[in-house]
N, C-alpha and C positions, 0 to 999 in steps of 0.2 A: 503493501499500499504507500511505502515512503514514497518511490519513484512515480507512482502514479499522482501522488499528491503535489511533488515535484513538476511534473508534466503541467498538471493544473493551473498552477501558480505561474509557471512560465506563459501558458495560454493567455491568463487573466492579464500579466504585464505587457505581453507582446502581442497577442492575437494570433500568435502563429502556434500551431499544433506540433506538439514532440512526440516522438515514440521513443521512451528510455530504455536501453537494452542493458544490463547489467553483464560486463563483461571481466570474467576473473584475470586476476593480474598474471597467473601461470599462461593464460592464452594470449596475453600481449607480448610477453616474455618470449612464448613459443608458438608463435602463429602458424607455422607448418604443422602441427600437430592438432589444431583446432579443425573439427570437421568441415567449416567453411572457411579456409583461410581468405579466399575473395573477398568476403563480408567484412573481415576484419581490416583488409586494406582499403574498402571503401569507405568505412566509419573513419579510419585514420586521415584518409583525403579528405571527405566531406562532413564529418561528424563536428558537432559543437558541443563543447565540454559546458556543464552545467554546473 
């Protein structure tokens, strides 16, 4: 619920809907081991840290 709450407040503040995705630090450190490494590359390139 915490991530959903952050997304809601981001929407209220900016009018932009966001989709929060929790990523474990282990996955960031070893993206090749992640089931969808391309997804992590997209987040790294296009994601916004809140």
